[in-house]
N, C-alpha and C positions, 0 to 999 in steps of 0.2 A: 529721474526726479518726478515725483507724483504731483499732479495738479491739485490745488486746494479745492475742497468741495464748497459750494455755495448754496444757500437757501433763499428763496424768495420770501417776502413777508407772509404770504399764504402758507408756504411750507413750514415756516417757523411757528406760526400759529397752530398748525396741525401737529407739529412736534410736541407742543405744550398742550395738546388735546383741546385746543380752542379755548383754553382758560384765559389766554391773552389774545385779544382779537387784533386783526389787521389795523383797525383804526387806533387802537391803543399803541401799537408799535409806531404808527405814524406820529402820534402825539409825542411819544418818547423821543423820536428822532428830532422833532421840531423843538422840543424843550432842551434836548442835549444833556439832560441831567441823569437819566437812567436808561437802562436797556443795553443790550450788547452793541458793540461797535458795528458799523455798516459801511458799505461802499456804494457809490453811485456811479454807474457806467452808462453813458448814453441815456440818462434820465431814468434808468432802471435801478431800483434799490435791491441790493443783495447783502446777505449776511454770510460771512466766512464761517464755516462750521467750527473751526478752531476758536474763533472769537466767541461764538455762542457757548461752546463748552467751557471756556474760561470764565465767562460771565456766570454761568450756572454754578461752577465750582466756587466762585467767590460768594455766592448766595447760599451755600450749603452751611447749615448750622446744626448744633446739637440740642438746642433748646429754644423755646419761643422768646426767652429773655434776651438772647443774643440777636434776634431779628432786627430790633431797632438800632443796633450798634453797627450794622453793616454800612459800608461806604459804597 
């Protein structure tokens, strides 16, 4: 059984080419209304790669008119 991969907020920001900063990720976590799911272990925030990929997939669209309809 393989272990799930995890990303730190910094690594996630780098994955998105720093278009979404670490502070924005922190705000999203605080609001709880957007962003990928995360876990907190011993005070350390981690993002499971599979959760990040699922969130990215849900945000994939074919046109800009669909963008505002995403949940």
